[in-house]
C-alpha positions in Angstrom: 12.1 -41.1 42.2 12.3 -44.2 44.4 12.8 -43.7 48.1 13.2 -46.1 51.2 11.2 -46.0 54.4 11.6 -43.0 56.6 11.6 -42.7 60.4 8.4 -41.3 62.0 8.6 -39.6 65.3 5.7 -38.5 67.6 6.1 -36.2 70.5 9.8 -36.3 70.3 11.6 -35.9 73.7 14.6 -37.9 73.0 15.2 -38.6 69.4 17.1 -41.8 70.2 14.2 -43.5 72.1 11.1 -42.2 70.2 10.4 -44.6 67.4 7.1 -45.8 65.9 6.1 -49.3 65.0 7.2 -48.8 61.5 10.7 -48.0 62.6 10.9 -51.3 64.6 9.6 -53.3 61.6 12.1 -51.8 59.3 14.9 -52.6 61.8 13.9 -56.3 62.0 13.5 -56.7 58.2 16.6 -57.1 56.1 17.5 -53.9 54.4 17.4 -54.2 50.7 19.4 -51.9 48.5 17.2 -49.5 46.8 18.5 -47.9 43.6 17.5 -44.3 43.2 16.8 -43.2 39.6 16.8 -39.5 39.0 14.0 -38.4 36.7 14.7 -36.2 33.8 14.0 -32.6 34.3 11.0 -31.4 32.3 11.8 -29.2 29.3 11.3 -25.5 29.9 8.1 -24.0 28.8 9.8 -21.8 26.3 11.5 -24.7 24.6 10.1 -25.4 21.1 8.1 -28.7 20.9 8.7 -30.7 17.7 5.6 -32.3 16.4 5.7 -34.9 13.6 2.8 -35.1 11.3 1.5 -38.6 11.0 0.4 -40.2 7.7 -3.2 -40.9 6.8 -3.6 -44.6 6.2 -6.4 -46.5 4.4 -6.1 -50.1 5.7 -6.4 -53.3 3.6 -9.9 -54.0 4.7 -11.2 -50.5 4.0 -13.2 -49.5 0.9 -13.7 -45.8 0.3 -16.3 -44.8 -2.3 -16.1 -41.1 -3.0 -13.6 -38.4 -3.6 -10.7 -37.7 -1.1 -9.1 -34.3 -0.4 -6.0 -34.1 1.8 -4.1 -30.9 2.6 -0.5 -31.3 3.8 -0.5 -34.9 5.1 0.9 -37.9 3.2 -1.5 -40.7 2.3 -0.8 -44.4 2.3 -3.4 -46.6 0.6 -3.5 -50.3 1.4 -7.2 -50.8 0.6 -9.5 -49.8 -2.2 -10.6 -46.3 -3.2 -13.3 -45.6 -5.8 -13.0 -41.9 -6.5 -10.6 -39.1 -7.2 -7.8 -38.2 -4.8 -6.5 -34.6 -4.5 -3.6 -33.9 -2.1 -0.6 -31.6 -1.6 1.6 -34.3 0.0 2.9 -37.7 -1.1 0.8 -40.7 -1.9 1.9 -44.3 -1.6 -0.3 -46.9 -3.2 -0.3 -50.6 -2.4 -3.9 -51.3 -3.1 -6.4 -50.3 -5.8 -7.6 -46.9 -6.9 -10.2 -46.2 -9.5 -10.1 -42.5 -10.3 -7.7 -39.7 -11.0 -4.9 -38.8 -8.6 -3.2 -35.4 -8.0 -0.3 -35.2 -5.5 3.3 -34.1 -5.0 5.2 -37.4 -5.2 3.6 -40.7 -6.1 4.8 -44.3 -5.5 2.9 -47.3 -6.8 4.4 -50.2 -4.8 1.9 -52.8 -5.9 -1.7 -52.9 -7.0 -3.4 -50.9 -9.7 -4.3 -47.3 -10.5 -7.1 -47.0 -13.1 -7.0 -43.2 -13.8 -4.7 -40.3 -14.7 -1.9 -39.2 -12.5 -0.9 -35.6 -12.1 2.1 -35.1 -9.8 4.4 -32.1 -9.6 7.3 -34.1 -8.1 8.6 -37.6 -8.9 6.6 -40.8 -9.7 7.8 -44.4 -9.3 6.0 -47.5 -10.4 7.5 -50.7 -9.1 7.5 -54.1 -10.8 4.2 -55.2 -9.3 2.4 -52.0 -10.1 0.0 -51.4 -12.9 -1.2 -48.0 -14.1 -4.0 -47.5 -16.6 -3.9 -43.9 -17.6 -1.6 -40.9 -18.4 1.1 -39.4 -16.2 1.3 -35.6 -16.6 3.6 -32.9 -15.5 5.9 -35.2 -13.5 9.4 -34.0 -12.7 11.1 -37.5 -13.0 9.6 -40.9 -13.5 11.0 -44.3 -12.8 9.1 -47.2 -14.4 9.6 -50.8 -13.4 6.0 -52.0 -13.8 3.3 -51.7 -16.5 2.0 -48.3 -17.8 -0.8 -48.3 -20.4 -1.0 -44.6 -21.3 0.9 -41.6 -22.3 3.8 -40.3 -20.3 4.8 -36.6 -20.1 8.0 -35.9 -18.1 9.8 -32.6 -17.7 13.0 -34.2 -16.5 14.4 -37.8 -16.6 12.4 -40.9 -17.6 14.0 -44.2 -16.5 12.7 -47.4 -18.0 14.0 -50.3 -15.9 14.6 -53.8 -17.2 11.1 -55.0 -16.1 9.3 -51.9 -17.5 6.5 -52.2 -20.0 5.3 -48.9 -21.5 2.4 -49.0 -24.0 1.9 -45.4 -25.0 3.6 -42.2 -26.2 6.5 -40.7 -24.3 7.4 -37.0 -24.1 10.5 -36.4 -22.0 13.5 -34.2 -21.8 15.9 -37.1 -21.0 15.5 -40.8 -21.4 17.3 -43.9 -19.8 16.4 -47.4 -21.0 17.8 -50.6 -19.5 18.1 -53.8 -21.4 14.9 -55.8 -21.3 12.5 -52.8 -21.1 9.5 -52.8 -23.6 8.4 -49.6 -25.2 5.5 -49.5 -27.6 4.8 -46.0 -28.8 6.3 -42.7 -30.0 9.1 -41.0 -28.2 9.5 -37.3 -28.4 12.5 -35.4 -26.9 11.3 -32.1 -25.6 12.9 -29.5 -23.4 11.1 -28.9 -20.1 8.7 -26.1 -20.2 10.3 -22.9 -18.9 8.6 -21.1 -16.0 6.7 -18.1 -17.2 8.3 -14.8 -16.4 6.2 -12.5 -14.2 4.4 -9.9 -16.1 4.5 -6.4 -14.6 1.8 -4.2 -15.7 2.2 -0.4 -15.7 -0.2 1.3 -13.3 -3.2 2.7 -14.9 -2.9 6.5 -15.6 -6.1 8.4 -15.1 -6.9 11.1 -17.7 -6.5 14.2 -15.6 -7.5 17.5 -17.3 -5.0 20.2 -16.3 -6.5 23.2 -14.6 -6.6 26.3 -16.8 -5.6 29.4 -14.9 -7.5 32.5 -15.8 -5.5 34.9 -18.0 -5.6 38.6 -16.9 -7.1 40.9 -19.5 -4.5 43.1 -21.1 -4.4 46.8 -19.9 -5.9 49.2 -22.4 -3.3 50.7 -24.6 -2.5 54.4 -23.9 -2.6 56.3 -27.2 0.7 58.1 -27.8 0.7 61.8 -27.2 0.8 63.9 -30.3 3.5 66.5 -30.1 1.5 69.0 -32.1 -1.5 68.6 -30.0 0.6 69.0 -26.9 2.1 72.3 -28.2 -1.4 73.6 -29.2 -2.7 72.8 -25.7 0.3 74.6 -24.1 -0.4 77.8 -26.3 -4.1 77.8 -25.4 -3.3 77.5 -21.8 -0.8 80.5 -21.9 -3.3 82.6 -23.9 -6.1 82.0 -21.4 -3.8 83.2 -18.6 -3.1 86.6 -20.2 
């Protein structure tokens, strides 16, 4: 925030007569209009901070010899890479790669990829791009350049007017513009269905049931013979007399 000069006072007795040299200099100099710009208030501490992830870039003058592994970031290749590239983000190639590439979405603007491409998303090869290898498990592919290899697409394959495909094509849907060159076998195949989850029954342990002890049966009471009972009664009465 811009401010003008302020009046300084020392040992003030009368505010109208107590001025410093600075006040006199300011009074003699022409007063310029000073614009005051109010600074923006800082964001509260609790406010969320948005952080954009920057892309990793391999410059034109850079040569990488060895494998590259990238987690979530996108990769832009302008130079030369000699090795395999594995990443979970998008890869844009405008240079040269000698090796296999695995990524989410792949774009070959210009240059050459000498290796197989495995992408779970979409792949695009522009008119100045050249790919020597197979493309596997791509969702959709748009080809405007040269592809020397087999092409496996789960969705739509678009062969533009400048496309040159030298290899077999397996795709669910196909679009060919006038002027495209296709040298190979074309197979129409439905996209692979996602496997259904398999639920396994929990393992049942072989539990032996507890055997409760069985009480021994009570001894059977022999039935009382009526004749024996009568005889016992007569004997008892005879002994009494």
